[in-house]
N, C-alpha and C positions, 0 to 999 in steps of 0.2 A: 226385429231382425230375425229371419228364419234361415235354417241351414238344411242341407241334405240329410244329414244324420248327426246332429250336434250331440245328442245324448251319448252315443257310442264314443265319440271323441272325448267328451267330458269324462266318461268313466275311465277311459284309457289313461288320461293325464291326472285324474283325481282333482278336479276343480271344486273349490269350496268357498262359500260365502258365510262368514260368521257374523251372527247378530248378537251383540253383547247387551244384556239387559241388567237392570239394577235389582229388580224384584219381580214378583208375580203380577204386579199391577202396572208394570212399565208399559207405556204406550208403544215401545219398540216391538212388543210381542205381536201386535197387529201388523206391523211392517214385515215381520218374519213370515207371517201367514201369506201376505200378498206376494212377497218375493218367492216363496216356495211354490205358489200357484202360477206365477208369471214367468219364472226363469227355469227352463228345462235343461239347460246345459251346465248347471252348477248345483251342487248339493248345499242347501241352505240349512245351517245348524244354529240353534239357539244355545247360548252359553250364559251362565250366571256370573258376572263380574270378571275381573282380570284373572283371578286365580282359576276360574272355570275355563277361560280361554287358554291359559297355559296348560292346563291338564288336557284340554281338547287337542292341543298341538301335539302332545305325546301319544294320544289315542288315535288320532286321525292318521291313516296310512302309516303305521309304524314300520320302521326299517326301510323305507323307500324314499328316494329324493323326489318322486313324481307325485307328491302330495302338495298341491299348490293352493294358496289362499290369496287370490288377487285382491279381494276386497273384504274389509271388516266394517260392519255397520255399528256405530256406537250410539248409545243413548246418553243424552246430556245429564241424565239423573245419576250416572255412575260417579261423577265428581269432575275434577279438573281434567279437561281434555288433554292438555299437553303432557300431564303426568302419565295418563293411561297410554297415550301414543308412544311415549318414551319407553315405558315398561314393555309393551308388546313388541316394539321394533327391536329391542335388545335380543329377543328370541330369534334364532336362526330361521324358524319356520315363518315368521312374520316380518323379517328384515326388509322384504321388498313389497310388502302389502300396502295398498292404499286404504284410506279411511274415509267413510261417509258418516257425517254427524247428523243425527236426528235430534232436534232441539225444540223445546217450547219456550225458550228464553228469547227476550228481545235483543239483548247485547251479550257479547262474550269477550272477556279479557284473558282467556285461558287457551287461546288457540294459536297465538302468534308464533310459538316455537314450531308447531306442526306445519304452519304455512311456510315458515322460513326453510324448513327442511324438505318441503314439497310432498309431505305425507298426507295432507288433508285435501282430498280430491273433490269433495262436494259437501254442501250444507243444505239440509232439507228441513224446512220449518213445519211445525204443526199448525193447523191440520194440513195434510197433504192428500193428493189423489193417488190411487193405486198405479195409474199409468205413469204419472210423474216419477214416482218412486222406482218402479221397475225400469223405466227408461234411464234414469240416473245411474243405478247400480249396474244395469246391463252395459251401459256405455263405459263405466269405469273398468269393468272386466275386459271389455274389448281393447281399450287403451292399454291396459296392463299386458295383454297377450301381444299386442303389436310392439310394445316396448321391449319386453323380456323374452318373447318367443316368436319373433317375426316369421321364422321358417317352419314352424310347427304345423302339423296337419289340422289341428283344431282351429288355429288362427285363420288359416285359409278357408276352412269350412264356415266359420262364423262370419267372414267377410264376403262370402260368395254373393249375397244379395244386397250388398251395401254400396254398389257403384251405380251412379245415375248418369245417363247420357246428357242430362241437362238439369239445372237447378229447378226446383218447383217454384211456382209463383209465390213471391214474397219470401222465399227461403234464403235469407241473407247469409247465414253462417255457412250453408252448404255452397253457396255461390262463391264465397271467398276462396274456396279451395279449387275452383275451376280455372282453367287457363284464361289469361287476359283476353286473347284474341276471340275465344269462344263467347266470353261475356260481352265483348263489344258487339259481336254479331247478334246476340240475343237482344241487346239494347237497341240496335238499329232496326231489327225486325219489329220490335214493339213500337218504336217511333213511327215507322212507315205504315204499321197497321192502323195507326190513328190519323196520321197526316198524309198518308199516301207516299208514293215514291219520292225520295229526297234526292235532288241533284247532287252529283259529286263535283266538287270544285278542285280543279288541278292548279296547284300553286307552285311557282318556281322557288328556288333557294333565295333567301334574303328578304322574304316578305314578312312584315310585322302583322301578326294576327291581333295582338293587343299591345298597347303602349303604356308604360308605367305612368301613373298619375292621371290617365284619361278614363272617361266613363266606359263601362263595359255593358253592352246591350245584347250580346249574343254569346253562345257557347259553341265551341268547335270540337267535333268528334274527328280525331285524326285516324283515318283508316290506313294510310300508308305514308311512309316518310318519317322524318325526325324534326322535332321542334325544340329549340333551346330557350330556356328562361334565364333572364339576367336582370339584375337590379342595380341601380347606381345609388351611391350614398356618399356622405362626406368621408367615409373611411375606405372608399374604393368601390370597385364593381364586384358583385357576387354573381357567379355563374353556376347554374345547375346544369349538369351534363345532359345533353339532348337525349341520351339513352334512358334517362330516368324521369323525363318530364311527364310521361304518361299520355294517354289518348284524349283526355279532356282538358281543354284550354279555356280558362276564364270562368270556371264554375264557382270558385271560391268568392271571387270579387262580385259575381252576379248574385250569388246567394246572399251576400252581406250588403248588396246594393251600395258598393263603394267603388272608388276608382281603382284601376288595375294596380296590383302590387308589383307585377313584373312586366317587362317587355318580352313578348313571346315572338320568336323569329324562326322561320323555317331554315333549317340547315341543309336540307336536301329537297329535291322535288317531292311535293306532298300531295295527297288526296284527302280532302276534308269535307265534312258535312256541317253546314252552319244551321244552328237553331236559334231563333230570336227568343227574347224573354217571353213574349206572348205564346209562341209555339211551345216552348218547354213547359210553361204553366198549364197549358191545355192538355198536353200529353199526360202529365202527372195527375191531373184531375180525372182523366178518362181511364187510366190504366194503372192500378196499384202494382201489378206485376212489373211494369216498366219502371216504376218508382224504385222497386227493390233492385232491379238490374242496374239502374243509374247509380244507386248508392254503392253497389258492389264495385262498379267500374271506378267510381270516385275514390273509394277506400283503397282499392289497388293502386291507383295512380299516386295518391297521397303517401301510401306506404313505400312505394318506389322512391319518391322524393325524400322521405324521411330517412330511408336507408342510405341514400346517396349523401344526405347531409351528415349522417353519422360517419360515413367513409371519409368525407371531406374533413371532418373534425379529427378523425384518427390520422389522416394524412398530414393535417396541420401539426398535430402533436409530434408525429414522427419526423416531420421536417424541422420542427423546433429542436428536437433532440439531436438530429443530424447536424443542424447549424451549431448547436452548443458543442458537440464533439469536434466539429471543424474549427470552432473558435478556440477550444482548448488546444487542438493540434497546432493551430497557427501561433498561439502564445508560446507553446513549447518550442516550435520552430524558431520563433523570434528570440527566445532565450538562448537556444543553441547557436543562432547566428551571432548574438551578442557575445556569447562565450567564445565562439570561434574568432570573432574580431579581437577580443582581448588576447586570445592565444597568439594571433598573428602579430599584435602589437608587441607582446612579450618576446616572440621569436625575433622580431625586428630588433628589439633592444639587445637581445642575446647576440645577434649577429654583429651589431655595432660594438658591443662589449668585446666580442672575439677579436675584432680588428684592433680595438684599443689594447687588448691584452698582448697581442703580438708586438705592438710598438712599445708598450711598457716593459715587456720582457727583454726586448732588444736594448732599451736604454739602461735597464738595471744591470745588465751583464758586467760592464766595466766597474762600476762602483762596488758591486758585490764581490767581484774578484779581488779588488783592492782591499776591501774589508777582510776578506779571508786571509790574504797574504799578510796584512798588518797584524791581525790577531795571532797568526802563527809566528810571525816575527817577534812580537812581544813576548810570547811564551818562551821562544828560544833565547832571546836576549836576557830575560830575567833569569833563566836557568844558567846562562853564562856568568852573569853578575854574581849570583848566589854561589856558584862553584868557585869563585876567585878566592874565597877565604874559608878557612876551616870553621870559623865561628858560625857561618851561615849554612853549614852542611845540613843541619836538621831542617832549616827552612827550605833548602833546595829539595830535599826528599819529600817534604810535605807538599811543595808545589807540584812535583811530578805525580805523586800519589793522588792528589785532588783532581788534577787534570784527567788522569786515566781511571778514576774510580768508577766501578760498575754501579748501576742502579740497585738499590736495596729496598726491600719492602719495609713497612713500619714495624712489623714484628721482628725482622732481622735487625733493624736499627736498635730496638729496645733490648734485644739479646746482647748485642755488642756493648751497649751502655752498662748492662748488669755485669758483664764479663770484665770490663775495664775498672769498674768500681772496686773490684777486689785489690787493685793496686793503687787506689787513690784514697784509701782509708774511708771507703764508703761515701766519698764525696761525689754526689750525682752531678752536680754542676761542672766540676772539673772533668768527670768522665764524658759528659756530653761534649765538652770543648775538644777533648782529645779525639773522640770518634768523629766529630765534624772535620777535624784536621787529618783524618785517616791514620791516626796513630793508635793501633789496636793490638799490636803484639807486645808481649811482656817486656822484652829488652828495651824497646824504644820508649814505652810508657815509663819504666823506672828511670831511664836516663833523663828524660825530659822533666819529670817531676823533681829529680835530684838537682838538676841544673837550675830550675826555676826557684827552688827553695834557697839554694846557695846564693843566687843573684839577689833575691829579695833581702837576705841578711846583709849583703855587702852594699846594696844600693836601695835602701828603703825609700829614698825620696824620688826614685825614678822607676816606678813600677811599670810605666808604659813601654819600657825597653826590655822587659823581662823576656827570657826565652819562650815562655808560653805565649806572650803577646806577639812576638816575632813569628812564631809558628802559626798562630791564628791569622796574622796578616798574610803570611804566605798562602794559607789555605783560602783566604778570601780572594787573593789574587788568582790562585789556581781555579777556584770556582768561577771567577769572573772571566778568565781566559776560556774556561770550558763553556760557559754560557755564551760568550762572544762567538766561539766556534759553532755552538749549537744554533745561535741566532743567524749567523752567516749561512750555515747549512740550510736553516729554515728558509731564509730569503732565496737561496738557490732553489730549494724545493718549490717555493711559491712561484718563482720565475718559471720553473719547469712546469708547474701547474698551469700558469697562465698560457704557456706555450701549448700545453696539452689541451687547454680549453679552446684555443684558436685552432689547434690541429689535433682533435681527439682520437688519434690513432696510435698513441704510444703504447708500447708493450709492457707487460708486468715485469717486475724486477725479482730476481731470485735472491735467497739467503738473507731475508729481512728479519731482524730481531724485533719482535713486537714490543718487548719491554723498553728497548731504546726508543722506539717510536712514541710510546706513551710518556716516557720521561721527558722527551723533547717537548711534547705538547704541554706537560705540566709546567715545565720551566717558562715556556713562552706565554702561558695563560696564568701565571702566578699572580699578576696584578689583579686579575678578575676573581681569583679564588682566595683572596686574603681573609675574607669573613668566614671561611669554613675550614674545618680541619680535614686534611687529606690523609686517608689511610690506604696503604697498598697491601695487597694479598696476592703476591705473584706465585704462580705455580711453575713447574718445570716444563717450559714450552720449546718445541723445535722451531727452527727458523722456517719461514714460510715464503711462498711466492705471492706477490701482491703488487698493487699500486701504492707505494708507501706514502706519497704526498696526499693521496685521496683519503687514506686511512687516518692520517693525522688530522684531516678536516673532520672526519667522523668523531675522533676523540675530543676535538675542540668543541664541536656542537653539543656532544653529550655532557661534557663537563660544564660548559657555560649555561646550558639549559638547567642542569641540576642546581648550580649556584644561584641562578636568577629565581628559580622556584622558591628556594629557601629564603632569599632576600625579600621576595614579593610577600611571602606569608608574614615575615617579621614586620615589614612595613605596614601591612594591613592591620595586624594586631596592635601595633603601636598607635595607629591613627583611629582605631575603632575599639576602645576598651569595652569590656563587659560591664555594664552598669550594675549587674547583680552580684559581681564578685567583690569580696571584701577588700582586696588590694587593687581593684579596677584594672587588672591585667590578666588577659587570657593567655593560657599556654598554647604554644603551637602544637601541631600534630605529633612532633617528636617528644613532646613533653619537656622535661627538664634537661634532656640530653643535649650536649652542644651540637651545633650544626656540623654535619659530617658528610663527606663524599668518600665512598670507598670504591677502589678500583681493584677488581678481582680478575685473575686470569687462570685458565684451566684448559686441560685437554680432555673433552668429553669422550672422544673415541680416537682410533688410530688415524682417522683422516681429517679431523677438524680441531681447531682451537676455539676458545670462547673468551671474549672480553666483556665483562659486565661492570657497568657504572651504576652504583647504588647511592641513593641520597635519602636522607630522613626528612624530606620536605613534606608539603601538604598532600602530595599524590595527584593523580590524574583521575578526573571523573570517569566512571565506567562508560558513559555514553560518548566520551571523547576519545577513548583509546583507539577505536577503529578508524578515527578520522585524523589521528595525530600525525600521520605521515602524508596527509594530503597537502598539495601545494597551497600556500597562503593561509593554512589553518593554524590559528594560534590560540593558546589558552591564557594569554597574558592580558586579557581584558582591555585591549587597545593600547597598552603602554608601549611606548617605543623604547625597546631595550636592545636586544641583540637580533639583528636581522628583521625580516618582514614575513615571518611565518614560513620560510623556506628551509630552515635548518634541518628539521626532521625529514622533510621530503627529500632533501639532498642526501642526507645520511642514508635513508632507505635506498635511494638510487645507487649510491656508491656500494653498499653492501650487496645489493642485487647484482650490480656489475661484477662483483667478485664471486658470484654464484653462491652467495652466503645467505643467512637468514637473520632477520632482526626480530627479537622477541621482547615484548613489553609486558611487565607485571607491575601493578600499582595498587596501593591502598594508602590511606592516610598514615604518614610516618615512615613509608618505605616504598620507593619507586626503583625498580631494577630494569634496566635496558641492556640487553645482551646482544652482542654481534658475534655470530657463529660463522667462522670463515674456514674454507677448505685449505689444508696445508699445501696441496698441489697447486693452488692458485686458480684463477679464471683462465678461460681459453684466450688464445691470442687473437681477440677480435676487438675492433674499435669500441671504446666506451660510448655510452649514450651522451650526446652532446648537451643534454639538459640535466646532467647529474649536478653540475654547478656552473 
């Protein structure tokens, strides 16, 4: 390759070729002399070993970025090729350089890393010819310039004489870079030079030039038009796009002397030249240049088909991925449809339940009203009977005090017992009985204790009629009357709730005492809480505006859930003892502490109150806390206990309808669920009909 003024351009850009030798006897020294004489656009330098190359990198063109080393020639005597290439490539001056290996070895197992990285551009074996060596190194420099400096002046100068109007005879590699139409024309010219003018056959669309499975005795050169190749198999038809079938039809089958692999069919009007087997053999014998051109055209055609096959494979994979995505989307859609269907079924059930609720509420009105009147009448009549004689005056007072007693916290109850014990000679049992009968002032305590002692001295054989027993009986009746009233009110509230469920547009109620609401719930759920100790820690709360029946449902859900969690843990431990324990009994999460549910109330700020239910059960798993308020989610392991996994979901909905917040904190031995409610209450908007 020659240029107009390559040396000037090389000097401007500082092109260098380094030849690395192992010693003064290295055969690469001869290569350096040949390159120095044969390449005039690069400065050829000989360096001794890797260290010499690194020193040369600092010496060559210091302080300038225009010091370029496109090619480094290595001697195999230097050592492992991969190691040398890696060391040199790590230097910024050689990071883009290509490497030419001079070797006298028959095999190499130390070049695969360089090949993998694309750093080894050529391998030249000993002995070589000077022209071969110069051509290889010169070509590696040219390719480097085209890759890294395509717009540089030196690149254009060195390429100025490198463009051919036509490939040389037998020049296969140069011909592959030529346009397909140009190569077809050269091929046809070579054929006609031997056989004379060849007639053009005009073929309409839909004509089969070859048929799958039939003998092929001719090759078709397609000058104009398109031909599609397709093949039938047990797995279906394979179609090669007509745009990639190429200009030669039948050559592969003819060369292999086999039947046609494909059926070739014109898809447009086509112009073709037909060459029989004998004609083709004669041309190839008479014209080596035509043989090369035929090979070029065949390779180009096969390359087009291979590329199309690769595209089809990629399209197949993309289609498979798209189908998989669509399948996943369809599965997701199907699941959503199933979930929607279940929701519609549930809503239908709710609608039917709403109709039943309205009927039940109507039917319960009269019996509930009768129960309320009867309970009130019993209380009034008992008060009248007890007031008829002075001997039952204490019982009458106890009855009234018990009926009207306000709720007290556990700590307040204990404080009263300790205070009463001062007047009962530290008899705790008597003090508890007096507090339960609402006799807590000094005068009444002393009077009852004195009367009871006097009676027992006079009637030692009839202790069941003592003043203390009578007062306790009156207290029992008072609590029963109070509980009956509470139960009646609870039924009224439930009836109201049923009506609200059927017609969920009821308005909030003002001036509600949350402590009364909690106590009502505790009384009505006492049968479910017998196995746990109930503690109360009531703070000083203002009355609030709320949906009272809904909140009682919240307290019910929280208390029952806490109780069932404790019971479930105790049952599991009882049925599954620890075999490694000496007593074969495992302790629950609470340890030796009795099962306890604690109800705390407080006012965290001026606008809200907080009710917290705390239990010392097993706790809630961390991964379940975020799901605990989801509908139908349950941590009860499939046991049918209370509800169907809707309790906490309903609780969350009710709190949300109150514009409040539900907070859950849990660990083994302590679970605290807090309902934070605004004192001002919710807005006057209908409640969500799915709250309960």
